[in-house]
Backbone as JSON Lines, residues from 0, in Angstrom:
{"i":0,"aa":"M","n":[-77.35,56.07,-58.56],"ca":[-77.8,55.61,-57.26],"c":[-79.09,54.81,-57.46]}
{"i":1,"aa":"R","n":[-79.11,53.64,-56.88],"ca":[-80.26,52.75,-57.05],"c":[-81.51,53.31,-56.38]}
{"i":2,"aa":"R","n":[-81.4,53.79,-55.14],"ca":[-82.56,54.29,-54.4],"c":[-82.65,55.81,-54.53]}
{"i":3,"aa":"K","n":[-83.24,56.27,-55.64],"ca":[-83.37,57.7,-55.9],"c":[-84.18,58.4,-54.83]}
{"i":4,"aa":"D","n":[-85.06,57.68,-54.13],"ca":[-85.86,58.28,-53.07],"c":[-85.01,58.67,-51.86]}
{"i":5,"aa":"R","n":[-83.78,58.18,-51.78],"ca":[-82.88,58.51,-50.68],"c":[-81.77,59.48,-51.09]}
{"i":6,"aa":"E","n":[-81.72,59.82,-52.36],"ca":[-80.67,60.69,-52.86],"c":[-80.91,62.14,-52.42]}
{"i":7,"aa":"I","n":[-79.83,62.8,-52.01],"ca":[-79.87,64.22,-51.67],"c":[-79.11,64.95,-52.77]}
{"i":8,"aa":"T","n":[-79.76,65.92,-53.37],"ca":[-79.12,66.69,-54.44],"c":[-78.97,68.17,-54.07]}
{"i":9,"aa":"D","n":[-79.6,68.6,-53.0],"ca":[-79.52,69.98,-52.57],"c":[-78.1,70.28,-52.06]}
{"i":10,"aa":"K","n":[-77.4,71.18,-52.75],"ca":[-76.0,71.49,-52.44],"c":[-75.82,71.95,-51.0]}
{"i":11,"aa":"Q","n":[-76.72,72.77,-50.51],"ca":[-76.62,73.28,-49.14],"c":[-76.73,72.14,-48.12]}
{"i":12,"aa":"K","n":[-77.63,71.21,-48.35],"ca":[-77.81,70.07,-47.45],"c":[-76.58,69.16,-47.5]}
{"i":13,"aa":"I","n":[-76.04,68.94,-48.69],"ca":[-74.84,68.11,-48.83],"c":[-73.68,68.75,-48.06]}
{"i":14,"aa":"D","n":[-73.48,70.04,-48.22],"ca":[-72.41,70.74,-47.5],"c":[-72.62,70.64,-45.99]}
{"i":15,"aa":"E","n":[-73.87,70.74,-45.54],"ca":[-74.19,70.63,-44.11],"c":[-73.82,69.23,-43.59]}
{"i":16,"aa":"I","n":[-74.13,68.21,-44.36],"ca":[-73.79,66.84,-43.96],"c":[-72.28,66.68,-43.88]}
{"i":17,"aa":"I","n":[-71.55,67.15,-44.89],"ca":[-70.09,67.06,-44.87],"c":[-69.53,67.78,-43.66]}
{"i":18,"aa":"R","n":[-70.0,68.98,-43.4],"ca":[-69.49,69.76,-42.26],"c":[-69.83,69.11,-40.93]}
{"i":19,"aa":"G","n":[-70.84,68.26,-40.9],"ca":[-71.22,67.55,-39.68],"c":[-70.44,66.27,-39.43]}
{"i":20,"aa":"C","n":[-69.58,65.9,-40.35],"ca":[-68.78,64.68,-40.2],"c":[-67.44,65.0,-39.54]}
{"i":21,"aa":"H","n":[-66.87,64.01,-38.88],"ca":[-65.55,64.22,-38.27],"c":[-64.46,63.37,-38.91]}
{"i":22,"aa":"C","n":[-64.83,62.49,-39.82],"ca":[-63.86,61.6,-40.43],"c":[-64.19,61.4,-41.9]}
{"i":23,"aa":"C","n":[-63.19,61.48,-42.74],"ca":[-63.33,61.18,-44.16],"c":[-62.43,59.99,-44.45]}
{"i":24,"aa":"R","n":[-63.02,58.96,-45.02],"ca":[-62.25,57.77,-45.41],"c":[-61.81,57.95,-46.86]}
{"i":25,"aa":"L","n":[-60.51,57.96,-47.03],"ca":[-59.95,58.21,-48.35],"c":[-59.4,56.9,-48.91]}
{"i":26,"aa":"G","n":[-59.81,56.56,-50.13],"ca":[-59.4,55.31,-50.75],"c":[-58.43,55.55,-51.9]}
{"i":27,"aa":"F","n":[-57.31,54.84,-51.84],"ca":[-56.27,54.91,-52.86],"c":[-56.21,53.56,-53.58]}
{"i":28,"aa":"C","n":[-55.73,53.58,-54.81],"ca":[-55.46,52.35,-55.54],"c":[-53.96,52.1,-55.47]}
{"i":29,"aa":"D","n":[-53.6,50.93,-54.95],"ca":[-52.19,50.59,-54.76],"c":[-51.88,49.31,-55.52]}
{"i":30,"aa":"Q","n":[-51.49,49.45,-56.78],"ca":[-51.13,48.32,-57.64],"c":[-52.22,47.24,-57.63]}
{"i":31,"aa":"G","n":[-53.46,47.67,-57.85],"ca":[-54.58,46.75,-57.92],"c":[-55.25,46.45,-56.59]}
{"i":32,"aa":"E","n":[-54.69,46.92,-55.49],"ca":[-55.29,46.76,-54.17],"c":[-55.87,48.09,-53.73]}
{"i":33,"aa":"V","n":[-56.91,48.02,-52.9],"ca":[-57.51,49.22,-52.34],"c":[-56.89,49.48,-50.97]}
{"i":34,"aa":"Y","n":[-56.51,50.72,-50.73],"ca":[-55.95,51.15,-49.44],"c":[-56.82,52.29,-48.94]}
{"i":35,"aa":"I","n":[-57.49,52.09,-47.81],"ca":[-58.41,53.09,-47.26],"c":[-57.86,53.63,-45.94]}
{"i":36,"aa":"V","n":[-57.88,54.95,-45.81],"ca":[-57.35,55.61,-44.62],"c":[-58.41,56.54,-44.03]}
{"i":37,"aa":"P","n":[-58.74,56.38,-42.74],"ca":[-59.64,57.35,-42.11],"c":[-58.84,58.59,-41.68]}
{"i":38,"aa":"L","n":[-59.33,59.77,-42.06],"ca":[-58.59,61.0,-41.79],"c":[-59.51,62.1,-41.29]}
{"i":39,"aa":"N","n":[-58.97,62.97,-40.43],"ca":[-59.7,64.2,-40.18],"c":[-59.46,65.09,-41.38]}
{"i":40,"aa":"F","n":[-60.3,66.1,-41.55],"ca":[-60.26,66.84,-42.81],"c":[-60.75,68.26,-42.64]}
{"i":41,"aa":"G","n":[-60.46,69.06,-43.65],"ca":[-61.06,70.37,-43.81],"c":[-61.87,70.35,-45.09]}
{"i":42,"aa":"F","n":[-62.85,71.21,-45.19],"ca":[-63.7,71.24,-46.38],"c":[-63.97,72.69,-46.75]}
{"i":43,"aa":"V","n":[-63.76,73.01,-48.02],"ca":[-64.04,74.35,-48.52],"c":[-64.9,74.22,-49.77]}
{"i":44,"aa":"A","n":[-66.07,74.85,-49.73],"ca":[-66.99,74.85,-50.87],"c":[-66.96,76.23,-51.52]}
{"i":45,"aa":"T","n":[-66.76,76.26,-52.83],"ca":[-66.78,77.51,-53.57],"c":[-67.65,77.34,-54.81]}
{"i":46,"aa":"E","n":[-67.89,78.43,-55.49],"ca":[-68.68,78.38,-56.72],"c":[-67.96,77.62,-57.83]}
{"i":47,"aa":"T","n":[-66.65,77.58,-57.77],"ca":[-65.88,76.91,-58.83],"c":[-65.59,75.45,-58.52]}
{"i":48,"aa":"G","n":[-65.86,75.0,-57.3],"ca":[-65.63,73.59,-56.95],"c":[-65.39,73.42,-55.46]}
{"i":49,"aa":"D","n":[-65.54,72.18,-55.03],"ca":[-65.37,71.86,-53.61],"c":[-64.08,71.07,-53.42]}
{"i":50,"aa":"T","n":[-63.46,71.3,-52.25],"ca":[-62.16,70.7,-51.98],"c":[-62.09,70.19,-50.55]}
{"i":51,"aa":"F","n":[-61.54,68.99,-50.38],"ca":[-61.18,68.46,-49.07],"c":[-59.7,68.71,-48.86]}
{"i":52,"aa":"Y","n":[-59.32,68.97,-47.58],"ca":[-57.92,69.15,-47.23],"c":[-57.55,68.15,-46.14]}
{"i":53,"aa":"F","n":[-56.34,67.62,-46.23],"ca":[-55.85,66.62,-45.29],"c":[-54.4,66.93,-44.95]}
{"i":54,"aa":"H","n":[-53.89,66.27,-43.93],"ca":[-52.47,66.4,-43.61],"c":[-51.93,65.08,-43.09]}
{"i":55,"aa":"G","n":[-50.63,64.95,-43.11],"ca":[-49.98,63.74,-42.61],"c":[-48.47,63.87,-42.75]}
{"i":56,"aa":"A","n":[-47.82,62.75,-42.53],"ca":[-46.36,62.72,-42.6],"c":[-45.89,62.75,-44.05]}
{"i":57,"aa":"K","n":[-44.67,63.2,-44.22],"ca":[-44.04,63.19,-45.54],"c":[-43.29,61.88,-45.75]}
{"i":58,"aa":"A","n":[-43.91,60.81,-45.33],"ca":[-43.35,59.47,-45.48],"c":[-44.49,58.48,-45.31]}
{"i":59,"aa":"G","n":[-44.26,57.25,-45.73],"ca":[-45.25,56.2,-45.52],"c":[-46.08,55.91,-46.76]}
{"i":60,"aa":"R","n":[-46.95,54.92,-46.62],"ca":[-47.73,54.43,-47.75],"c":[-48.65,55.5,-48.35]}
{"i":61,"aa":"K","n":[-49.36,56.22,-47.5],"ca":[-50.28,57.26,-47.99],"c":[-49.52,58.3,-48.82]}
{"i":62,"aa":"Y","n":[-48.39,58.76,-48.3],"ca":[-47.58,59.76,-49.0],"c":[-47.08,59.22,-50.34]}
{"i":63,"aa":"Q","n":[-46.64,57.98,-50.36],"ca":[-46.16,57.37,-51.6],"c":[-47.3,57.27,-52.63]}
{"i":64,"aa":"L","n":[-48.48,56.87,-52.16],"ca":[-49.62,56.74,-53.08],"c":[-50.08,58.09,-53.62]}
{"i":65,"aa":"L","n":[-49.99,59.13,-52.8],"ca":[-50.33,60.48,-53.27],"c":[-49.47,60.86,-54.47]}
{"i":66,"aa":"Q","n":[-48.22,60.49,-54.41],"ca":[-47.29,60.84,-55.49],"c":[-47.46,59.93,-56.7]}
{"i":67,"aa":"A","n":[-47.86,58.69,-56.49],"ca":[-47.94,57.71,-57.57],"c":[-49.25,57.76,-58.35]}
{"i":68,"aa":"S","n":[-50.36,58.01,-57.64],"ca":[-51.67,57.91,-58.3],"c":[-52.62,58.94,-57.7]}
{"i":69,"aa":"P","n":[-52.9,60.01,-58.41],"ca":[-53.69,61.09,-57.84],"c":[-55.2,60.82,-57.72]}
{"i":70,"aa":"M","n":[-55.72,59.81,-58.4],"ca":[-57.17,59.57,-58.34],"c":[-57.51,58.83,-57.05]}
{"i":71,"aa":"V","n":[-58.47,59.39,-56.29],"ca":[-58.88,58.8,-55.02],"c":[-60.41,58.78,-54.94]}
{"i":72,"aa":"S","n":[-60.9,57.97,-54.04],"ca":[-62.31,57.95,-53.69],"c":[-62.43,58.35,-52.24]}
{"i":73,"aa":"F","n":[-63.63,58.81,-51.84],"ca":[-63.83,59.2,-50.45],"c":[-65.22,58.8,-49.99]}
{"i":74,"aa":"E","n":[-65.36,58.69,-48.66],"ca":[-66.64,58.38,-48.03],"c":[-66.68,59.06,-46.68]}
{"i":75,"aa":"L","n":[-67.84,59.67,-46.38],"ca":[-68.1,60.26,-45.07],"c":[-69.51,59.81,-44.65]}
{"i":76,"aa":"D","n":[-69.75,59.69,-43.36],"ca":[-71.1,59.36,-42.91],"c":[-71.33,59.91,-41.51]}
{"i":77,"aa":"R","n":[-72.62,60.04,-41.19],"ca":[-73.01,60.54,-39.87],"c":[-74.46,60.14,-39.61]}
{"i":78,"aa":"E","n":[-74.94,60.48,-38.41],"ca":[-76.33,60.27,-38.02],"c":[-76.76,58.81,-38.16]}
{"i":79,"aa":"Y","n":[-75.88,57.9,-37.76],"ca":[-76.2,56.48,-37.85],"c":[-76.97,56.06,-36.61]}
{"i":80,"aa":"W","n":[-78.08,55.37,-36.81],"ca":[-78.78,54.73,-35.72],"c":[-79.57,53.55,-36.26]}
{"i":81,"aa":"L","n":[-79.89,52.64,-35.36],"ca":[-80.56,51.39,-35.7],"c":[-81.95,51.38,-35.09]}
{"i":82,"aa":"T","n":[-82.95,50.97,-35.87],"ca":[-84.28,50.74,-35.32],"c":[-84.58,49.26,-35.4]}
{"i":83,"aa":"G","n":[-85.24,48.76,-34.38],"ca":[-85.52,47.34,-34.29],"c":[-86.91,46.98,-34.78]}
{"i":84,"aa":"G","n":[-87.22,45.7,-34.69],"ca":[-88.51,45.19,-35.11],"c":[-88.74,43.82,-34.52]}
{"i":85,"aa":"E","n":[-89.79,43.19,-34.96],"ca":[-90.14,41.86,-34.46],"c":[-89.16,40.79,-34.95]}
{"i":86,"aa":"V","n":[-88.71,40.93,-36.2],"ca":[-87.78,39.96,-36.78],"c":[-86.61,40.73,-37.4]}
{"i":87,"aa":"A","n":[-85.55,40.01,-37.72],"ca":[-84.34,40.66,-38.24],"c":[-84.61,41.53,-39.45]}
{"i":88,"aa":"C","n":[-85.47,41.09,-40.35],"ca":[-85.74,41.85,-41.58],"c":[-86.52,43.14,-41.34]}
{"i":89,"aa":"D","n":[-87.04,43.32,-40.12],"ca":[-87.73,44.57,-39.77],"c":[-86.77,45.64,-39.28]}
{"i":90,"aa":"Y","n":[-85.52,45.28,-39.01],"ca":[-84.53,46.25,-38.54],"c":[-84.11,47.16,-39.69]}
{"i":91,"aa":"A","n":[-83.71,48.35,-39.35],"ca":[-83.25,49.3,-40.38],"c":[-82.13,50.16,-39.82]}
{"i":92,"aa":"C","n":[-81.18,50.48,-40.66],"ca":[-80.1,51.41,-40.33],"c":[-80.44,52.75,-40.95]}
{"i":93,"aa":"H","n":[-80.33,53.79,-40.17],"ca":[-80.59,55.15,-40.64],"c":[-79.26,55.89,-40.67]}
{"i":94,"aa":"F","n":[-79.05,56.72,-41.68],"ca":[-77.75,57.36,-41.84],"c":[-77.84,58.47,-42.87]}
{"i":95,"aa":"Q","n":[-76.77,59.25,-42.94],"ca":[-76.51,60.19,-44.01],"c":[-75.1,59.88,-44.49]}
{"i":96,"aa":"S","n":[-74.89,59.78,-45.8],"ca":[-73.55,59.47,-46.3],"c":[-73.25,60.25,-47.57]}
{"i":97,"aa":"V","n":[-71.97,60.46,-47.78],"ca":[-71.47,61.15,-48.97],"c":[-70.33,60.29,-49.52]}
{"i":98,"aa":"M","n":[-70.38,60.03,-50.82],"ca":[-69.33,59.27,-51.49],"c":[-68.93,59.99,-52.77]}
{"i":99,"aa":"G","n":[-67.72,59.77,-53.19],"ca":[-67.32,60.39,-54.45],"c":[-65.89,60.08,-54.79]}
{"i":100,"aa":"R","n":[-65.41,60.8,-55.78],"ca":[-64.02,60.64,-56.22],"c":[-63.46,62.01,-56.57]}
{"i":101,"aa":"G","n":[-62.15,62.08,-56.6],"ca":[-61.5,63.33,-56.95],"c":[-60.04,63.12,-57.22]}
{"i":102,"aa":"R","n":[-59.37,64.23,-57.45],"ca":[-57.95,64.22,-57.78],"c":[-57.17,64.83,-56.61]}
{"i":103,"aa":"A","n":[-56.22,64.06,-56.09],"ca":[-55.41,64.51,-54.95],"c":[-54.12,65.15,-55.45]}
{"i":104,"aa":"S","n":[-53.68,66.16,-54.72],"ca":[-52.38,66.77,-55.02],"c":[-51.78,67.35,-53.75]}
{"i":105,"aa":"I","n":[-50.48,67.26,-53.67],"ca":[-49.75,67.79,-52.52],"c":[-49.62,69.29,-52.67]}
{"i":106,"aa":"I","n":[-49.87,70.01,-51.59],"ca":[-49.78,71.47,-51.59],"c":[-48.38,71.86,-51.13]}
{"i":107,"aa":"T","n":[-47.7,72.65,-51.93],"ca":[-46.35,73.09,-51.59],"c":[-46.28,74.59,-51.31]}
{"i":108,"aa":"E","n":[-47.18,75.35,-51.88],"ca":[-47.17,76.8,-51.71],"c":[-47.64,77.14,-50.29]}
{"i":109,"aa":"E","n":[-46.87,77.93,-49.56],"ca":[-47.11,78.15,-48.13],"c":[-48.46,78.8,-47.82]}
{"i":110,"aa":"T","n":[-48.89,79.77,-48.59],"ca":[-50.17,80.44,-48.32],"c":[-51.33,79.46,-48.44]}
{"i":111,"aa":"E","n":[-51.3,78.63,-49.49],"ca":[-52.37,77.64,-49.66],"c":[-52.29,76.57,-48.58]}
{"i":112,"aa":"K","n":[-51.08,76.2,-48.19],"ca":[-50.89,75.2,-47.14],"c":[-51.47,75.71,-45.81]}
{"i":113,"aa":"L","n":[-51.22,76.96,-45.49],"ca":[-51.76,77.55,-44.26],"c":[-53.29,77.63,-44.31]}
{"i":114,"aa":"A","n":[-53.85,78.01,-45.46],"ca":[-55.31,78.07,-45.61],"c":[-55.92,76.67,-45.46]}
{"i":115,"aa":"A","n":[-55.24,75.65,-45.99],"ca":[-55.73,74.28,-45.87],"c":[-55.72,73.82,-44.41]}
{"i":116,"aa":"L","n":[-54.64,74.11,-43.7],"ca":[-54.56,73.73,-42.28],"c":[-55.59,74.48,-41.45]}
{"i":117,"aa":"K","n":[-55.88,75.73,-41.8],"ca":[-56.93,76.48,-41.11],"c":[-58.28,75.82,-41.34]}
{"i":118,"aa":"A","n":[-58.56,75.4,-42.57],"ca":[-59.82,74.72,-42.86],"c":[-59.93,73.42,-42.06]}
{"i":119,"aa":"L","n":[-58.81,72.72,-41.94],"ca":[-58.77,71.48,-41.16],"c":[-59.07,71.75,-39.69]}
{"i":120,"aa":"M","n":[-58.44,72.76,-39.14],"ca":[-58.67,73.11,-37.72],"c":[-60.11,73.58,-37.5]}
{"i":121,"aa":"D","n":[-60.63,74.4,-38.41],"ca":[-62.01,74.87,-38.27],"c":[-63.0,73.71,-38.3]}
{"i":122,"aa":"Q","n":[-62.76,72.72,-39.15],"ca":[-63.64,71.55,-39.22],"c":[-63.6,70.78,-37.89]}
{"i":123,"aa":"A","n":[-62.41,70.57,-37.36],"ca":[-62.26,69.83,-36.1],"c":[-62.94,70.57,-34.96]}
{"i":124,"aa":"V","n":[-62.74,71.87,-34.88],"ca":[-63.32,72.67,-33.8],"c":[-64.84,72.73,-33.94]}
{"i":125,"aa":"A","n":[-65.34,72.9,-35.16],"ca":[-66.79,72.94,-35.37],"c":[-67.41,71.62,-34.95]}
{"i":126,"aa":"H","n":[-66.77,70.51,-35.27],"ca":[-67.3,69.2,-34.87],"c":[-67.27,69.07,-33.35]}
{"i":127,"aa":"H","n":[-66.22,69.58,-32.72],"ca":[-66.13,69.54,-31.26],"c":[-67.31,70.29,-30.63]}
{"i":128,"aa":"Y","n":[-67.58,71.5,-31.11],"ca":[-68.66,72.29,-30.52],"c":[-70.03,71.67,-30.79]}
{"i":129,"aa":"A","n":[-70.18,70.98,-31.92],"ca":[-71.45,70.32,-32.22],"c":[-71.64,69.06,-31.37]}
{"i":130,"aa":"N","n":[-70.55,68.45,-30.9],"ca":[-70.6,67.2,-30.15],"c":[-69.64,67.25,-28.96]}
{"i":131,"aa":"P","n":[-69.79,68.2,-28.05],"ca":[-68.78,68.38,-27.0],"c":[-68.61,67.17,-26.1]}
{"i":132,"aa":"S","n":[-69.66,66.46,-25.78],"ca":[-69.52,65.33,-24.86],"c":[-68.72,64.2,-25.49]}
{"i":133,"aa":"A","n":[-68.72,64.09,-26.8],"ca":[-67.97,63.03,-27.47],"c":[-66.48,63.26,-27.36]}
{"i":134,"aa":"H","n":[-66.06,64.49,-27.07],"ca":[-64.64,64.8,-27.06],"c":[-64.1,65.07,-25.66]}
{"i":135,"aa":"L","n":[-64.98,65.28,-24.7],"ca":[-64.53,65.64,-23.37],"c":[-64.47,64.45,-22.43]}
{"i":136,"aa":"K","n":[-65.16,63.37,-22.74],"ca":[-65.23,62.22,-21.86],"c":[-64.64,61.01,-22.54]}
{"i":137,"aa":"H","n":[-64.14,60.12,-21.73],"ca":[-63.67,58.84,-22.24],"c":[-64.86,57.89,-22.29]}
{"i":138,"aa":"S","n":[-65.06,57.24,-23.42],"ca":[-66.14,56.29,-23.56],"c":[-65.78,55.0,-22.85]}
{"i":139,"aa":"E","n":[-66.71,54.47,-22.07],"ca":[-66.47,53.21,-21.37],"c":[-66.32,52.05,-22.35]}
{"i":140,"aa":"Q","n":[-66.8,52.25,-23.58],"ca":[-66.71,51.19,-24.58],"c":[-65.37,51.2,-25.32]}
{"i":141,"aa":"S","n":[-64.6,52.24,-25.15],"ca":[-63.33,52.35,-25.87],"c":[-62.21,51.7,-25.06]}
{"i":142,"aa":"P","n":[-61.36,50.89,-25.7],"ca":[-60.25,50.28,-24.97],"c":[-59.1,51.25,-24.72]}
{"i":143,"aa":"R","n":[-59.12,52.42,-25.38],"ca":[-58.03,53.38,-25.25],"c":[-58.42,54.54,-24.36]}
{"i":144,"aa":"E","n":[-57.52,54.93,-23.52],"ca":[-57.71,56.14,-22.72],"c":[-57.17,57.31,-23.54]}
{"i":145,"aa":"P","n":[-57.88,58.44,-23.55],"ca":[-57.34,59.6,-24.27],"c":[-56.06,60.08,-23.6]}
{"i":146,"aa":"K","n":[-55.14,60.62,-24.4],"ca":[-53.89,61.12,-23.84],"c":[-54.18,62.26,-22.86]}
{"i":147,"aa":"S","n":[-54.97,63.21,-23.29],"ca":[-55.39,64.29,-22.42],"c":[-56.66,64.9,-23.0]}
{"i":148,"aa":"P","n":[-57.81,64.59,-22.37],"ca":[-59.06,65.11,-22.93],"c":[-59.06,66.64,-22.93]}
{"i":149,"aa":"A","n":[-59.68,67.2,-23.95],"ca":[-59.75,68.65,-24.06],"c":[-60.63,69.22,-22.97]}
{"i":150,"aa":"K","n":[-60.19,70.3,-22.38],"ca":[-61.01,70.99,-21.39],"c":[-61.9,71.98,-22.15]}
{"i":151,"aa":"P","n":[-63.13,72.19,-21.67],"ca":[-64.05,73.06,-22.41],"c":[-63.47,74.43,-22.75]}
{"i":152,"aa":"D","n":[-62.68,75.0,-21.85],"ca":[-62.16,76.34,-22.11],"c":[-60.86,76.33,-22.92]}
{"i":153,"aa":"S","n":[-60.36,75.14,-23.3],"ca":[-59.1,75.08,-24.04],"c":[-59.31,74.98,-25.55]}
{"i":154,"aa":"I","n":[-60.55,74.83,-26.0],"ca":[-60.84,74.7,-27.42],"c":[-61.13,76.08,-27.99]}
{"i":155,"aa":"H","n":[-60.37,76.46,-29.0],"ca":[-60.55,77.76,-29.63],"c":[-61.85,77.8,-30.42]}
{"i":156,"aa":"P","n":[-62.44,78.96,-30.62],"ca":[-63.67,79.05,-31.43],"c":[-63.38,78.89,-32.92]}
{"i":157,"aa":"V","n":[-64.39,78.5,-33.66],"ca":[-64.28,78.43,-35.12],"c":[-63.92,79.82,-35.62]}
{"i":158,"aa":"G","n":[-63.04,79.89,-36.6],"ca":[-62.63,81.17,-37.16],"c":[-61.39,81.75,-36.5]}
{"i":159,"aa":"T","n":[-60.81,81.01,-35.56],"ca":[-59.58,81.45,-34.91],"c":[-58.5,81.68,-35.96]}
{"i":160,"aa":"E","n":[-57.7,82.69,-35.75],"ca":[-56.53,82.91,-36.62],"c":[-55.43,81.97,-36.1]}
{"i":161,"aa":"W","n":[-55.38,80.77,-36.65],"ca":[-54.45,79.75,-36.2],"c":[-53.02,80.11,-36.57]}
{"i":162,"aa":"S","n":[-52.1,79.72,-35.7],"ca":[-50.69,79.87,-36.03],"c":[-50.08,78.47,-36.04]}
{"i":163,"aa":"F","n":[-49.1,78.28,-36.88],"ca":[-48.45,76.98,-37.02],"c":[-46.95,77.18,-36.92]}
{"i":164,"aa":"Q","n":[-46.3,76.33,-36.16],"ca":[-44.86,76.43,-35.99],"c":[-44.17,76.14,-37.33]}
{"i":165,"aa":"P","n":[-43.25,76.98,-37.74],"ca":[-42.57,76.78,-39.03],"c":[-41.94,75.39,-39.18]}
{"i":166,"aa":"K","n":[-41.36,74.86,-38.11],"ca":[-40.73,73.54,-38.16],"c":[-41.79,72.46,-38.46]}
{"i":167,"aa":"M","n":[-42.94,72.56,-37.8],"ca":[-44.01,71.58,-38.03],"c":[-44.61,71.75,-39.42]}
{"i":168,"aa":"L","n":[-44.76,72.98,-39.85],"ca":[-45.29,73.26,-41.18],"c":[-44.4,72.64,-42.26]}
{"i":169,"aa":"A","n":[-43.09,72.76,-42.09],"ca":[-42.15,72.21,-43.05],"c":[-42.16,70.68,-43.05]}
{"i":170,"aa":"A","n":[-42.44,70.08,-41.9],"ca":[-42.4,68.62,-41.77],"c":[-43.71,67.94,-42.15]}
{"i":171,"aa":"T","n":[-44.77,68.72,-42.37],"ca":[-46.1,68.16,-42.61],"c":[-46.45,68.17,-44.09]}
{"i":172,"aa":"C","n":[-46.97,67.06,-44.55],"ca":[-47.52,66.99,-45.91],"c":[-48.98,67.44,-45.83]}
{"i":173,"aa":"V","n":[-49.32,68.47,-46.55],"ca":[-50.7,68.94,-46.64],"c":[-51.12,68.69,-48.08]}
{"i":174,"aa":"F","n":[-52.29,68.05,-48.23],"ca":[-52.75,67.77,-49.58],"c":[-54.24,68.01,-49.7]}
{"i":175,"aa":"K","n":[-54.67,68.16,-50.93],"ca":[-56.08,68.44,-51.2],"c":[-56.64,67.41,-52.16]}
{"i":176,"aa":"V","n":[-57.95,67.26,-52.09],"ca":[-58.68,66.45,-53.06],"c":[-59.74,67.35,-53.66]}
{"i":177,"aa":"E","n":[-59.57,67.65,-54.94],"ca":[-60.56,68.44,-55.66],"c":[-61.64,67.48,-56.14]}
{"i":178,"aa":"I","n":[-62.86,67.7,-55.66],"ca":[-63.96,66.77,-55.9],"c":[-64.39,66.84,-57.36]}
{"i":179,"aa":"E","n":[-64.44,65.68,-58.0],"ca":[-64.89,65.58,-59.39],"c":[-66.27,64.96,-59.5]}
{"i":180,"aa":"E","n":[-66.61,64.1,-58.57],"ca":[-67.93,63.45,-58.58],"c":[-68.34,63.17,-57.15]}
{"i":181,"aa":"L","n":[-69.62,63.37,-56.86],"ca":[-70.1,63.22,-55.49],"c":[-71.56,62.77,-55.51]}
{"i":182,"aa":"S","n":[-71.92,61.9,-54.57],"ca":[-73.33,61.55,-54.37],"c":[-73.59,61.55,-52.87]}
{"i":183,"aa":"C","n":[-74.84,61.83,-52.52],"ca":[-75.21,61.94,-51.12],"c":[-76.52,61.18,-50.92]}
{"i":184,"aa":"K","n":[-76.59,60.47,-49.8],"ca":[-77.74,59.61,-49.55],"c":[-78.17,59.75,-48.09]}
{"i":185,"aa":"E","n":[-79.47,59.67,-47.86],"ca":[-80.01,59.73,-46.51],"c":[-81.1,58.67,-46.36]}
{"i":186,"aa":"H","n":[-80.98,57.9,-45.31],"ca":[-82.05,56.94,-44.98],"c":[-82.62,57.38,-43.65]}
{"i":187,"aa":"E","n":[-83.83,57.96,-43.7],"ca":[-84.45,58.5,-42.49],"c":[-85.24,57.43,-41.76]}
């Protein structure tokens, strides 16, 4: 990292930043081209290594790339804001970001698949509770209307014992990325 003064190396702070994100951009290599997909995710940190969990269809470009090339890159960011100044060069972007690479693999064992989906749901719910207004209202700046905004009392608490319909579980590709390299940066 070029700007060592902005590097975050504290594991607890890095985990906090990751848990505060709602989207992980996953980059695949597709025959010399880069293919980047924004995904919701689950995150599990252990003493033996950290893992991201994702889900999607068992078809399409992402699924094909998972099978063809397991090496991926990822990026997450949060806390973005802009400060102004007298001239353009006085402006600054403030943010926290995490980047890295890892090895992706499709999860087939049911117990691990259920644990991965639970981690994914816990991440989504935790982000909802940390930013409830972002999920309950339609933004006037967005061209899309939400299908049905979540009602405050309809969101389960973090740690819920989630259940998944067997038919949906069978139809869903759940995969993990075991993190091999990671860097974290903050511009305050």
